[in-house]
N, C-alpha and C positions, 0 to 999 in steps of 0.2 A: 504493500500500500504506500501511497505518497505520504510523506511526512513534512510538516511545516513547523519549525520551531518559532515560537513567538515570544516577544517581551511584553509583559504587562506592567502596570504602574508600580509593582513591587520592586522593580530594578532600582528605583531611587533609594530604597533603604539599604541597598548593597553597595552604595558609593562609599569610598572613592574607587572601588575595584571595578565598577561597571561604567565609570565615566568614559573610558577609552576603549572599551570592547563590549561586544554583546555579552549578556549574562551567561550564555551557554558556552562561552570560551573560558570561564573561570576554571581553575585547576582544582581537582579534588581526587585524591588517590593517585593513580598512575596516568591520568589524562584529564582532559576537559569534560565538562558535563555533556557536551554534544555527543562525544563518543559513547557515553553511557546510554543516551537516548537511542542512538542508532543500534547499539548492541541489544537493547531491550526489545525494540520493535522490528528490527531488520527491514527497513523500508526499501522500496524499489527506486525511489527518487526523493530528492531533498530540496526544500525551499526554506526561506526564513523571512520573518517579519521583524525588522529592527528599527530603532529610532532613526529618523531621516538623516541626521548628521553623520551617522555611522555607515549608512548604506554604501557610499562610494568606496570606503575602506574595505568593507566586507566583500564587495565585488572584486576588488583588486586582490585580496588575499585568497578568495575562493571563487575563481571564475566559473566553475562548473555548477555552482549552486544558484538557484533562483532567489533573487534578493528583492523583496517588496514587489513581487510580480503578481499583481492582483488578477490579471487575466489567467495566468497559469493556476493560481489558487482556486479560482471559481469554476474551472473547467471540469472538475470531477470530484468525487468524494475524497476528502482529505482528512488525515489524522493530524490534528493540531496539538502540539506539545508545549507546555509552559517551559521556557528555557531555564527557569530556576528550580525545576523539579529534579530531585535526586531519586532515580528509580530504584525499585527493589533489585536484589542481586540476580535472581533468575530471570532469563528472558521470557517474554509473554509467548505462550504457545500459539495463540490465535487472536488477531485483533477483532473485537466484537463489532456488532452493527452500530448504527447511529446512537449516540449517547454521550454523557460526560462522566469523567472519573474525578472524584473529589477527595480533597484532604482538608478536614476541618472547614468545610463549606466553600473552599476555593477550588477552582478548576485546575487540575494537574494536566489533564489531556482530554481531548474530545474528538469523536468521529463525527464529521459534519458532511452532509450531502451538498451538492452544488447549488440547489435552490436556496438553502439557508445561507450559503456563502456569498450570495449576491449582495447582501447588505454589509459584508465585512470590509473594513478598510482600517488603516492605521488610526484614524480618528474615532471609529465606532467600535474598536476592539472590545473595550471594557463593557460597553452596552450589549454587544453581541454575546459576550461570555455570560452576562447576567440573564439574558433572555434564554440562552441554551440551558443554563442551569435550572431555570424555572419550568421549562417546557419539555426537555428531553429526559429519557431514562437515565437514572443515576447509578453509579457503582463506586465502590471504594477503589482508590488508586494505589494505595500502598506507598512505600517510600516516604520521602519527606520533601516538603516545599520550603526551600530556603528563604528565610525572611531577613536575616541580618548576617554581616560578615563573619562573626565568630562561630556561626553554625557550620561553616565550611571547615573550621579547625576542629570542632567537636566531632565531625563525621570522618575526618581524614584518615585516622588510623584504621578504622573499620573498612574504609574504601580501599586502602592499600591492600588489605588482606583479601577483599573480594576480587579486586582487579588482578591480583597476583596470578600469573599463569593463564589469565583469561583474555585480557585485552590484547596482548600479543605475546607469543612465546619467546623467551630469551634463553639462549644456550648457556648451560652451566659448565664451567671448567675449573679445575684446580689451578690455583696460582701460587707459585713458590713464594713463601714469606707471608701469605695471607692466612691469618689464624681465624678459624671459625669456632665460635662458642655457641653450642646448641646444635640443632639438626642441620646438617650440611645441605640437605635437599631444599631448605628454605632460602639458600643463597643462590641468586640468579645473576650471572655476569654475562653481559654481551661479549662476544668474542673480540670486539674492537675496543672494549674498555681496557684502560691501563691501570694496573694496581702495583704500587711499589711494595717492597717488603715492609714488614712491621705495620701492616694494616690489620685491624681486628673487626670482624663482622659478628655481632651478637644476634643470633636468630632465635633466642629462647622466647622472646615476646612476639615474634612475627617475622615475616619475610623481609629480606634485604635485597633490593633490586637495583642494579647498576646498569644503566642503559648505554647505548652505543656511543663510542667516542668519549665517554667520561674518563677523567683522570683523577685517581685517588692517590694522594701523596702519603709518604710514610707518616706514622704516628696518628693517622686518622682512625677514629672509632665509629662504626656504623651500628646503630641499635635499632633492630626491627620492632614494628614495621616502619620501614623508611624506603624512600625512592630517590635515586640520583638520576636526573634527566640527561638527555643527550648533550654531550659536549661540556658538561659541568665539571669544574675542577674543585677538588676538596684539598685544602692545604693544611694538613695537620688538624683537621676539624673534629669536633665532637658532635656527631649528628644523632640526636636523641630520638626516641620513639615518636611516631606520629608525624614525621616530617616528610614533605614532598618538595624536592628542588627541581624546578623546571629547567628548560634547556639553557645551556651556555651561561650558567651562573659561576661566580668565583666565591667560594665560601671557606672561611677560616673561623677560629674561635668555637663557640658553642651555640647550637641551634636546637631548640626543643619544640616539638609539636607545632610546627609552623609550615607555611606554604610560601614558596618563592615562585611567582608566576613565570619568571624567566629573565635572562639577561641582567640579573641583579648582581651587585658587587658588595660582598662583605668579606673582604680579603683578610682582614686582620682580626686580632682578638677582640672579644666583646660577646655579650649574650643577647640572643633574640629568642623569646619564648612565646608560644601561643599567639602567633602573629601571622598576618598575611602581608607579604611584601610584593608590591607591583613591579612591573618591568622597568629596567633601566634605573632602578634605585641604587644609590651609592651610600653605604653606611661607613662613615669614617672610623679610623682605628679607635678602639675603646668605646664605641657606641654601646650603651647598655639599655636594654628594654626591660622594664619591670613588668612582670605578669602576675604578681601577687601582692595584695595589700598587706601592710604590717599587721592589721587586725584580722586578717583572713576573711574580711567581709566581702559581700557581693560587689562586683565591679559594674559601674555604669559607663556607658559609652554615648557620645553625642551623635545622634543620627538625625539628619534634616533639621538641625537646630534644637532638637529636644533630647533631654537626658533619658536614656533607655536602660532599664535594669536588665542585665544579661542573664541573671540567675546563675552565674558562674563565679567561682572564686579565682580562677586563673584565666585572665584575658590580657593579652599584650597590646600590640599596636597594629594599625591598619594603614599602610603607607601607599599613597597613590604613585603612579608612574613618574619617573624622573625626579623624585624627591631625593635630596642629599642632606646628610648630616655631617657636621664637623667633628674634629677629634674630641673624644670624651663626652659626646652628647648623651644626656640622660632623658629617656622617654618614660613617662608615667604609665601606670596600668590604664588600659582603655584609651590610649591616644589614637586620634584619627587625623591624618593629614591628607590634603587633596593632592593634586598633581602639581609638579614643578614647584614644590616647596623647598626652601633652604633653611635648615635648622642649625644654628650655631650655638655652641655650649655657653652656659652662664654659670656653671658650677652648681646648679640645682635643676630640678625637673622643669622641662619646658611646658608650655600650655598643652592641655589635653586635646584641644581642637585647633587646627591651623587650616584655614581655607585654601583652596587651590590658588596657585600663583602668588603665594605670600612667603615672606621670610621672617624669621625671628632673629633679630640682630641687636646685640646689647640688651637683650631682654624685652625688646619691643617688637610688636607685630607691624609689618610694613608690606604694602602691595608691590608686586612686580608689574610695572607699566611697560617696560621695554621687552615686548614679546619677541621682537626680532633677535635680540641678544640671546634670549632663552632658546629659541629655535636653532640659532647658530651653535650654541653649546650642545644641544641635543644631537644635532647632526654630526658634530665632532665625536661625541661619545659613541654614537651608534656606528660610525665609520670605523672606529677602532676595533669593533667586533665583526666587521665585514658586512654590516647591515646599512642599507640606504634609508634615510628618513622618508623620502618619497612624498609626492604632492598630496596624496589622499590622506596620509597620516598627519602631515603638516596642517592640512585644512581642518582636521578633527581638533587639533590643538588650538587653532585660531578660533574655531567655533566655541570651544569650551572656555577660552579666555573671555569671550563676550558673554556667554551664558552665566558664568560664575561671578561676573563683575559686581552685581548688587550684593550678593552674600559676602563677597570679599571686603568691600568698602564698609559694609555695615559692621562686620566683625572688627575691622581696624578701628572704627570710630567708637565702638562700644567697649573695647577691651582696655582696661587700665594698664599702664606700663608695669612690667615685672620689676619689683624692687630687688636690687642686688645688695648683698651684705657688704658693708664697708669694711675695709681692712682695719684691724685693731691698731 
């Protein structure tokens, strides 16, 4: 059956991770959510409905996929899947007839005939979902509908275990000098991965997967369940359980129960825990992310300007693409930064919320108005990894600079300056 992934209004609560990519491109386990949708339904063809400013970028990245093509969508019965849905582990045996599958009253997926699709567009999507929910047969969807960024972290360890050996097989081979603690069959190394001597893989808690072209330097410890993506380099790192490192990252120090979307740089010592790190983020040496309050209380996170109780005692930071931290930066529990933020240390914790295109300099929040300079730096950073910025992605950044302007200047005008302790 034809499958169309769609984004509903809930993607806003997953910012800053969804600012620069469709929600179904978020990483969880060994791959993005879209891969899990396709594995669950096994579609014959694929289309997507995404926010308009992302459509040119998605067409560039995935030229074979129908992007916001309403004529294609309305031409036949279609399976519409909410892009922020995390499906159950076992694939669906058979797609049922017209109806909606719900989680807590929200549509996870729906099978819709062409007549009802006549009224569907990007502007009417939420209304159509409400109508279908009220008029079509209902069934439980299973899985989980992701609402907030920290839920990706909550699910990641289990997803690594489920995806292991299922998303794509990786050859296992003994490597001289690699010590395995626990069941050896849980260690999966791509033949092209390079492992130095004096690497430890602890598989007692779950599988350890090292993907193609990854490089693992000596004195690295991998604690399962964990995933090291293609081309990622580990430099004497301590990778704790529940961690997924996307493609082409550079990681040292300690990382626990976190997701790196890809192309992120944490080369030096420092701790990152229970966090989601966007693409092209650079964490300066000694950057420390707190993921536990001193009183072991519940962590709150600012989402769309409102403080949201996470229900969790361990929550780190959620960092948008191209964010950079200076040497020795301290990030508090539940920190959220938008894209293109620059965080410089003050000797104390920085603000827990930093809007997109802002810097924290000498303890004060300030906007970045020179977008051309930011794009020039981004182009230079990406070129070092052999990736072109490209006009479609550059236009996404320009669009977001305009879209986030109101929130940025409001936050700057309302936030009091951070008071620094004077030397004795």
